[in-house]
C-alpha positions in Angstrom: 1.6 28.1 -16.8 2.8 29.7 -14.0 2.9 28.6 -9.8 0.4 31.4 -9.0 -2.1 30.7 -11.4 -1.5 27.1 -10.8 -2.1 27.6 -7.2 -5.5 29.0 -7.8 -6.5 25.4 -8.3 -9.0 24.5 -11.2 -11.1 21.2 -12.1 -9.0 18.6 -13.4 -9.9 15.3 -15.0 -12.7 13.5 -14.1 -14.1 16.5 -11.7 -11.1 16.7 -9.3 -9.8 19.7 -8.1 -6.3 20.3 -8.5 -4.2 21.0 -5.5 -2.6 24.0 -4.8 1.4 24.6 -5.6 3.3 24.5 -8.8 4.9 21.5 -10.5 8.3 22.0 -8.7 6.6 22.4 -5.3 4.5 19.3 -5.4 7.1 17.0 -7.1 9.6 17.8 -4.0 6.8 17.3 -1.2 5.5 14.2 -2.8 8.9 12.8 -3.5 10.0 13.4 0.2 7.0 11.4 1.3 7.2 8.4 -0.8 11.2 8.4 -1.0 12.2 7.1 3.0 10.1 4.0 1.6 12.9 2.5 -0.3 15.1 2.5 2.6 13.0 -0.6 4.0 14.9 -2.6 1.5 18.3 -0.9 0.2 19.5 0.3 3.3 18.0 -2.4 5.8 19.8 -4.8 3.1 23.3 -3.4 4.0 22.7 -4.3 7.7 21.6 -7.5 7.2 25.1 -8.9 8.4 25.0 -7.1 11.7 21.3 -7.9 12.2 22.2 -12.0 11.6 25.5 -11.6 13.9 23.3 -9.7 17.0 20.2 -11.5 17.3 22.1 -14.9 16.5 20.2 -15.9 13.5 21.1 -17.4 10.3 21.4 -15.9 6.8 17.9 -17.4 5.7 16.3 -16.3 8.6 17.4 -12.6 8.5 16.1 -12.5 4.9 12.3 -12.3 6.5 13.4 -8.9 7.4 13.3 -7.8 4.0 10.6 -10.6 3.0 8.4 -9.2 5.8 9.1 -6.0 4.6 8.2 -6.4 0.9 5.2 -8.4 2.1 3.7 -5.6 4.2 4.6 -2.2 1.9 2.7 -4.2 -0.7 -0.6 -4.8 1.5 -0.5 -1.5 3.1 0.3 0.6 -0.3 -2.5 -1.7 -1.7 -5.1 -1.1 1.5 -4.4 2.2 2.3 -4.5 3.6 -1.3 -8.6 2.6 -0.9 -8.2 4.1 2.5 -7.5 7.1 0.3 -10.2 6.7 -2.2 -13.0 6.3 0.5 -11.8 8.3 3.7 -9.4 10.9 2.0 -5.8 11.7 1.7 -5.8 13.3 4.8 -7.5 10.7 7.1 -5.2 7.8 5.3 -1.9 9.7 5.9 -2.7 10.6 9.5 -3.7 6.9 10.4 -0.7 5.8 8.4 1.4 7.7 10.2 0.1 6.4 13.6 1.3 3.0 12.2 4.5 3.9 11.1 5.3 5.4 14.4 4.6 2.4 16.5 6.6 0.1 13.9 9.7 2.2 14.2 9.5 2.0 17.7 9.0 -2.2 17.9 11.8 -2.2 15.5 14.3 -0.1 17.4 13.9 -1.9 20.8 13.4 -5.6 19.2 14.8 -8.0 21.4 15.1 -10.9 19.5 14.4 -11.8 15.5 10.6 -12.6 15.5 10.0 -9.1 17.3 12.4 -7.3 14.6 10.0 -8.6 11.9 6.9 -8.2 13.4 8.1 -4.7 14.0 9.1 -4.3 10.0 5.6 -6.0 9.4 3.7 -2.6 11.2 6.6 -0.2 9.6 6.1 -1.5 6.4 2.4 -1.1 6.5 3.0 2.8 7.5 5.0 2.8 4.8 2.8 1.8 2.0 0.3 4.6 3.7 2.9 7.3 2.5 3.4 5.2 -0.8 -0.4 5.3 -1.3 -0.8 9.1 0.0 1.7 10.1 -2.7 0.6 8.3 -5.5 -3.2 9.8 -4.5 -0.9 13.3 -4.6 0.3 12.6 -7.6 -2.8 11.9 -9.4 -4.7 15.1 -8.3 -1.8 17.1 -10.0 -3.4 19.0 -12.9 -2.9 17.3 -16.0 -0.7 20.2 -17.4 1.5 20.2 -14.2 1.7 16.3 -14.1 4.8 15.6 -16.6 7.2 18.2 -14.7 5.9 17.3 -11.1 6.4 13.5 -12.2 10.1 14.4 -13.6 10.5 16.4 -9.8 8.9 13.1 -8.1 11.4 11.0 -10.1 14.5 13.0 -9.5 13.7 12.9 -5.7 12.7 9.3 -5.8 16.2 8.4 -7.4 18.3 10.8 -4.9 16.8 8.8 -2.5 17.7 5.3 -4.1 21.4 6.7 -4.8 21.9 7.7 -1.0 20.3 4.3 0.6 23.2 2.0 0.5 25.6 4.5 1.9 23.4 6.1 4.3 22.4 2.4 5.6 26.0 1.8 6.0 26.6 5.2 8.0 24.0 4.6 10.0 24.7 1.0 10.7 28.1 2.0 11.7 26.5 4.5 14.0 24.2 4.6 15.8 23.1 1.1 15.1 21.7 -1.5 12.4 18.3 -1.0 14.7 18.4 2.8 13.4 18.4 1.6 9.8 16.2 -1.1 10.0 13.7 2.0 10.6 14.9 4.6 8.5 11.4 4.6 6.9 10.1 6.7 9.5 11.5 9.8 8.2 8.4 9.9 5.8 6.6 11.1 9.0 8.8 14.8 8.7 7.6 15.4 5.0 3.5 14.1 6.0 3.1 17.9 7.6 4.3 19.5 4.3 2.1 17.2 1.9 -1.4 17.6 4.1 -2.4 20.8 2.6 -1.8 19.5 -1.1 -4.7 17.5 -0.5 -8.2 19.1 -1.8 -10.4 16.1 -2.9 -12.8 14.8 0.1 -13.1 10.7 0.7 -15.7 9.3 -1.9 -17.0 7.2 1.2 -17.4 4.1 -0.7 -17.4 1.0 1.0 -14.4 -0.9 1.3 -13.6 -4.7 0.7 -11.6 -5.3 4.0 -12.7 -9.3 3.6 -11.1 -8.8 -0.1 -8.1 -7.6 1.5 -7.7 -9.7 4.1 -7.6 -12.6 1.0 -5.2 -10.8 -0.8 -2.8 -10.5 1.9 -3.5 -14.2 2.9 -2.7 -15.4 -1.0 0.6 -13.3 -0.4 1.9 -14.3 2.7 0.8 -18.4 2.2 3.0 -17.9 -1.5 6.3 -16.1 0.2 6.1 -18.7 3.2 5.6 -21.8 0.5 8.7 -20.3 -1.7 11.2 -20.3 1.8 9.0 -23.8 2.7 12.5 -25.5 2.5 14.3 -23.2 4.6 11.6 -23.0 7.2 11.7 -26.6 7.5 8.1 -27.3 6.1 7.0 -31.0 5.0 6.4 -31.0 1.0 2.8 -31.6 1.5 2.6 -28.2 3.6 4.5 -26.3 1.1 1.9 -27.4 -1.6 -1.0 -26.7 0.7 0.2 -23.5 1.2 0.6 -22.6 -2.8 -2.8 -23.7 -3.0 -4.3 -21.4 -1.1 -2.1 -18.3 -2.4 -4.2 -19.7 -5.6 -7.5 -19.9 -4.5 -7.7 -16.9 -2.5 -6.2 -15.0 -5.4 -8.9 -16.3 -7.7 -11.6 -15.3 -5.0 -10.5 -11.8 -4.7 -10.6 -11.4 -8.4 -14.0 -12.9 -9.1 -15.5 -11.0 -6.5 -17.6 -7.6 -8.1 -16.8 -4.3 -7.1 -14.5 -6.1 -4.7 -10.9 -5.0 -3.5 -9.0 -5.7 -7.0 -11.1 -3.6 -9.4 -12.1 -5.7 -12.4 -11.5 -3.1 -15.0 -8.0 -2.0 -14.0 -6.9 -5.7 -14.0 -8.6 -6.5 -17.2 -6.3 -4.0 -18.9 -3.3 -5.4 -21.0 -1.1 -2.8 -20.4 -1.7 -2.7 -16.7 -0.8 -6.6 -16.3 2.3 -5.8 -18.5 3.6 -3.1 -15.9 2.7 -5.6 -13.2 5.3 -8.0 -14.5 7.9 -5.5 -15.6 7.8 -4.1 -12.0 7.7 -7.8 -10.6 11.3 -8.6 -12.5 12.7 -5.3 -11.6 11.7 -5.4 -7.5 12.3 -9.2 -7.6 15.7 -8.5 -8.8 16.8 -5.6 -6.7 15.1 -7.4 -3.3 17.4 -10.4 -4.1 20.5 -8.7 -4.6 20.0 -6.3 -1.7 19.7 -9.8 0.5 22.9 -11.3 -1.1 25.2 -9.0 -2.1 26.0 -7.1 1.3 26.4 -10.5 3.2 28.4 -12.1 0.7 30.3 -8.8 0.1 30.7 -9.1 4.1 31.6 -12.8 4.6 33.8 -13.6 1.7 35.7 -10.5 0.8 35.4 -8.6 4.3 34.1 -5.5 3.4 32.6 -3.4 6.1 28.9 -2.2 5.5 30.7 1.6 4.9 32.5 0.0 2.0 29.6 -2.1 0.4 27.2 1.5 0.7 30.0 3.3 -1.1 30.5 0.8 -3.7 26.4 0.9 -4.6 26.8 4.4 -4.5 27.8 5.2 -8.2 25.0 2.8 -9.7 22.3 4.2 -7.5 23.6 7.6 -8.9 23.3 6.7 -12.6 19.5 5.6 -12.0 19.2 9.1 -10.8 20.1 10.2 -14.1 18.1 7.9 -15.6 15.1 8.2 -14.5 15.4 11.9 -14.7 16.0 11.3 -18.6 13.5 8.7 -18.7 10.8 11.3 -17.1 10.9 13.5 -20.0 10.9 10.6 -22.7 7.7 9.1 -24.3 6.2 6.0 -23.1 8.1 4.0 -25.8 11.5 5.3 -25.1 10.8 5.5 -21.7 10.5 1.7 -21.6 13.8 1.4 -24.0 15.8 2.9 -21.2 14.2 0.8 -18.2 14.8 -2.2 -20.3 18.3 -1.5 -21.0 19.0 -0.7 -17.6 17.4 -3.7 -16.4 19.4 -6.1 -18.9 22.5 -4.7 -18.5 21.6 -5.7 -14.2 20.1 -9.3 -14.8 23.1 -9.7 -17.4 25.8 -8.8 -15.0 24.5 -10.6 -12.0 24.3 -13.7 -14.1 28.4 -13.4 -14.9 28.9 -12.5 -11.3 26.9 -15.3 -10.0 28.4 -17.8 -12.8 31.7 -17.2 -13.6 32.8 -15.6 -10.1 35.5 -12.9 -10.6 35.7 -11.2 -7.2 33.7 -8.8 -5.7 33.6 -6.2 -8.4 31.2 -7.7 -10.8 28.7 -8.2 -7.9 29.0 -4.8 -6.8 28.4 -3.7 -10.2 25.4 -6.2 -10.8 23.6 -4.4 -7.7 24.2 -1.1 -8.4 22.5 -1.6 -11.9 19.7 -3.2 -10.0 19.4 0.2 -8.1 19.3 2.0 -11.3 16.6 0.0 -12.9 14.3 0.5 -9.9 14.8 3.8 -9.3 13.8 4.3 -13.7 10.9 1.7 -13.4 9.4 4.0 -10.5 9.4 6.8 -12.7 8.4 5.3 -16.0 5.3 3.1 -14.8 4.0 5.5 -12.2 3.9 7.9 -15.3 2.6 5.1 -17.3 -0.5 3.8 -15.2 -1.3 7.0 -13.0 -2.6 8.6 -16.3 -4.1 5.5 -17.5 -6.4 4.4 -14.7 -9.8 6.6 -14.6 -9.9 8.8 -11.3 -12.5 6.8 -9.5 -9.7 3.9 -9.4 -7.1 5.1 -9.4 -6.0 4.8 -5.8 -7.0 1.2 -5.8 -5.5 0.7 -9.4 -2.0 2.2 -8.6 -2.1 0.5 -4.6 -2.4 -3.0 -6.1 0.3 -2.3 -9.0 2.6 -1.6 -6.1 1.3 -4.1 -4.3 2.4 -6.8 -6.9 6.0 -5.1 -7.2 6.5 -6.0 -3.5 5.2 -8.9 -3.3 7.7 -9.9 -6.4 10.1 -8.5 -4.3 9.6 -10.1 -1.5 9.4 -13.6 -3.8 12.8 -12.6 -5.1 14.4 -12.7 -1.6 12.6 -15.5 -0.9 14.2 -17.3 -3.5 17.4 -16.0 -3.1 17.4 -17.2 0.6 15.9 -20.6 -0.3 18.9 -20.9 -2.6 21.7 -19.8 -0.3 21.6 -22.8 1.6 22.2 -25.7 -1.2 23.9 -23.5 -3.8 25.9 -20.8 -1.7 24.8 -17.1 -2.2 27.3 -16.3 -5.4 25.3 -19.3 -7.3 21.8 -18.1 -6.1 22.5 -14.7 -7.7 22.9 -16.5 -11.2 19.9 -17.9 -10.5 17.9 -14.7 -9.3 19.3 -12.5 -12.4 16.5 -13.7 -14.8 14.1 -11.5 -12.6 15.4 -8.6 -14.2 16.1 -10.5 -17.6 12.6 -11.5 -17.7 11.6 -7.5 -16.9 13.7 -6.3 -19.9 12.3 -8.5 -22.4 8.4 -7.7 -21.5 9.6 -3.7 -21.4 10.5 -3.9 -25.0 7.9 -6.2 -26.2 5.4 -3.9 -24.8 6.9 -0.5 -25.9 
């Protein structure tokens, strides 16, 4: 089908009018909207040593620069996924743009770590709106264009993942780490080009705000419980927080027609995709927390050297994600499992056997590659599997799980770094990508 024919629009699955534009144009625009969200972790992680020094904060404390971002990005994606279904993608993107801009200003002007973390919460919430909008626009793509659109989107996402470590190093070196932690604001440049792709109005359905708040509370309580030792919280408080997380999560799941759509979470394939994503994101976030600090402290590497060293592995992810996008679901998961297993084994070796900086660098680079491949494989599978009326909520919930898993990975690594050291902590969090690899192979 030609791009001009596609531009005339048609009724796609579920009675949704396909948005205008060819697959190449759509995939590029959506990728540019979603892509800068990866800078919140992969670029910001490179700047953590400078954040720690400038704000006089310990390594465990600065982990919250990534943990808070992961939590708010997941919650923002899930919440704005619901907003996109109810209000329409256009309104959701515009509202999210305002939140993103305010968060970026707060990050750049932050006088201390507390304000920086608060700014990152706002920044990530707005970035979640960009992610949710991108996922909704992918869902609006006509079925006959979706495969190619996803391939282009995946290639763009991989380019962002590949560029993030080096860009983080360059921006941290000049002008400042403050600009690095606010890089997700670049999504705003793509918003005007994505608004014309919106053709489906909002459904006007009621949004379960109580369920959204409870789900956010459950995720936050879980992450604080994991970090309880680092935060100096007594054991009973940590146990209480974990119990609160479980109770709130159970309450949300029991609500009929609530924030979490029951038919979606009852789908076994959806649950397995959640587990795979948690493993990939948990390993990557933990690695991007530990590796830049480890290389800077123990080997004296500069932020530019760290970024440049991670670039080749991210390029491998760009190639792998492009290849995975053209494969069937079975073989796409095989590629994903292979890259995740390689990342986990390398990190485990680096943590247990040492061997200098390069095993650590290779493990981190493979983690970036696994992230890029997972973006394409899991998005393609689930966006086509979830029914259109629940797609915004379902994809938002899926990404919430991924990012909370990422935050948990960072929190666990930060909690273990004190008693064990960063190198040994990496060996422990290597379990995350290894579990993802096993589940990806078993669920093909």
